[in-house]
N, C-alpha and C positions, 0 to 999 in steps of 0.2 A: 633226230638228235634229242636226247633227254638228259636230265641231271644225273641219272645213274651212269649213263655212258661217259659223260664228262668227268665224273668222279673216278671211274675206272681208268680212263685215259690219263688223268693226272697222277694217279698212283703208279701206273706203269712207267710213266715218264720219269718219276722220281726213283723208282726201283731199278729201272733199266734192265729188268728181267721179268718175263711173264710168270715164271715159277714163284719168285719171291713176292711179286705183286699179288698173285692168287692167294698165297698164304696170308698176306696182310689183309686181304679182303674177305678171307674165310670163304672162298668159293674155289671150285675146280678150274683147272686151266682151260678146258674146252669152252665152257660158257663165257669165260673172260675173253678168249681169242675171238669167239663169235661176236661178242658185243663190239670189240674194236674193229672188226671187219665191217660190221654193219655201219659204224660211225664213218669209216673211210668211204664206204659205198655211198652213203648219203651226201657226204661232202664232195665226193668225186676227187679225192686227193689221198696220196699215200702219206701217212703220218709218222711211220716208224721205218727205220732202215737197220738191217743187221750189220754189226761190226764184230771184230774179234773180241771185243769186251762185252758183248751183249747186244742191246738194241738202243738206238739213239733216235732223237726226234729229227725229222726232216725239216726243211725250211717252213713248209706248211704246218708241220706239227708244232714248231716253235711259236708260230703266230697263234695257233689254236690254244696253246698252253697259256698265253697271256689272257686271252678272252675267257677261257674256261675257268681260270682262277677268279676272274672278276664276276662271272656269272654265278658261280657257286657261293662266293662271298655275299653277292647281292641276295641270292636266294635264302641264305642262312639269315641274313639281316632282316629280310622281309618276314620270314617265319617268326623270328624273335620279336619283331615289333608287333606283329599281329597277335601273338600269344600274350604280350604285355598289355596290348589294348583290350583284349577280351577278358583279361584278368584284372583290369583296372590299375595297372602299374604304369601306364603311359597315357598321356593326353593332357588336354587343357580343360579345366572346369570353369564355367562362367558363373560367378556368384554376385548377387545383388545384395548390398549391405545398407541398412537404414542408418542414418547418421548417429542415432543413439546407441548403436552397437560398437561405436569407437571405444577402444580400450579393452574390449572383451574378445574381439577377433583381430588377429588370429590367436587361437588357443594353443596351448602347448602340444595338443594332439596333432595340430597341423605341422609342427616342427618334426614330430616323430614320423609322421606320414611322409614328408618329403626327404627325411633322412633315410628311410628304408626304400623309398621309391623316388629317386632324384629326377626322374623324367616326367613327373607330374608338375604342371604349372597352373597358375591361377590368373583368371581374367576378371578383375574386380570392377563393379559398377556401383557408384554411390548415389543415393537419392533418399528422399523420405520414404516412409512405408508405402504411400500411395504410388510413388514413382516406381518402387520395386515391384509392386503388384502389377503395374502396367507393363513393365519389362518382362515379367513372367508370363503375362497374357500374350504378349507379342513374341514370346519364345526367344527373346534376346539373351536370357540367362537360363541356366539350368536349375539353380537353387536361389532361394531368397532368405535373407535374415531380416525379419520385420518385428515391429512391436505391436502388441495388442493394445486396443481393440482394432479389428479390421474385419472385412467380410471374408469368411473362410470357404465360401461356396467353391466347389471344384478343386480344393487344395488339400494336400496332406500336410500335417504340421507336427512338430515336436518341440517341446519346451526346452529352451536353453538356460533361461534364468527366471527367477521369481523375485520381483523387486517391490519395495515400498515406495511411496511417493515422499519426496523430501521438499521442505521449504528452503529456498535459498534467499538470504537477505543480508544486507550490511547495516540494517537499522539497529542502533545501539539498544533500543528497547528489547530486542530479542536476544541480546548477548547473554550467554550463561544458561539459557533454557535448554533442558535436556530433550524435550519433545513438545509438540503442539497438538492441541485438540481442534476439532472442527470449529468450536465456538471461538477459538483464539483467532480465526481467520475472518471473523465478521468485521466489517468496517475497514478492512485492510485493502489497499490497492493491490490486486492480484495480477500476476503475469502468468498466462497459461499457454500451454502447448494445445492448439485449437482441437486436436483430436480427442482430448480428454474432457472437453467441455460438457458433453452429455452426462458423463459419470459425475463430474463435479456438481452439475446442476441438480441431479437427483439427490445427491447427499445433502447439499445446502437446503433444498426444498424440504427434505425429511426433518431437518433441524430448524425449519422456520427462518432461514437466513437468506436474504437477498444479496448475492455477492456483487462486488464491484470489480469487473475485469478491466483493469487499467490498460492492459496490453494483451492482445492475442497474436500468436505467431505459429509458425509451422516447424520450428526446430528448437529443441530444448537448449541448445547452445545459445541461440538468440535470446531465449527467455532468461538465461543466467546472465548474459551480458547486460540486459536492461536492468536486472535486479542489482547488479554490481554498480550501476550508474544511478542507483537510488530512485528508480522509477516504480518500485513496488516489490512485492514478495513473490518469487517465482515458484511454481509448483512443478516439479520435474522428477523423473525416475531416479532411483538411488544410484545406479551405476554412472549415469551421466553427471550427477551432482558430485559424486566422489572424485571424478576426473577433473572437473572444471571448477568446483567450488567447495573443496573438502573442508576449508576453514570457515565456510559461511552457510553450512547446511544444518538443518534441524529435522529430525524425523517427525512425521505427522502420524499420530495414533488413530488409525481408522482401518478396520479390517478389509473394507471393500475397495480401498484405494490401493490396488495391487496391479502391477502390469508385468507382462512376460515378453522376453525376446524369444521369438520362435523361428525355427528352420522350417521353410516351406518349399513344396514343389507341387507341380500340377498332377492331379490324379490321372489324367489321360496321357501322361508322359511316361514312356518306358524308362524305368530306372536303369541306367547303364552300370556296368561294374565299377567305373570310376565314381559315379554319383553315389553308389552304395558305400564305397569306402569313405567318402566325405561325410555322408549321413551317419555312418557308424562311428566315425571318429569324433563327431560333435554330440552324439547322443550319450 
């Protein structure tokens, strides 16, 4: 018993005539009759009986009709789902997102993607950049969105943003200032995202400044919260400052203080069609 025989059987059952069924199937009558006989032989049951109006299903044929319809429907659905999977139109993508990507993801391209391919879903994991790198290493996620700097060994990466560093402060002394220079940060209590410490130290050393880090933390949002409570001046990426401290941020004029959000994935990981769709939509 195969899918072709079941399809032939259902068409004959609907047409109630071998002649009309053969025309509908675009085959000659003898091969159609042969396939039906083979099916009856395999099942050990008569499926059709002749009447004055043509042919009708026997009791056994009526039972087979129910199952044949379900089998062909399942086969069609299976083929359809497989084709959608291999073309990247179906499935779940696991994405790890650094906290500082809040507000940038999901992008409008994600909305377009799910509008055209409604069977795509997202499994989101949130952590800092190092947490995302760990999840990628453990293969918990397919893709990661992280902030530079980080160790890129074994990873592919594409830039999503390029951002300046911003100073966030509620100190009246800084109100009205359009931008700050490195020298303006001397003798100020600074609140920093710990990952940027090496970059900051190199710059301050070049300018002969010994910085005072009043607070070090692992999340830009934490840095902003402490700045708003007058614990110092927070140095954070532009996108996160725009979301959480738009009225209290001041650009810092320094070419080397730039950070990127990047989309990353393992070099040893085969890129699936669904992963490729996500990568292309974000690039």
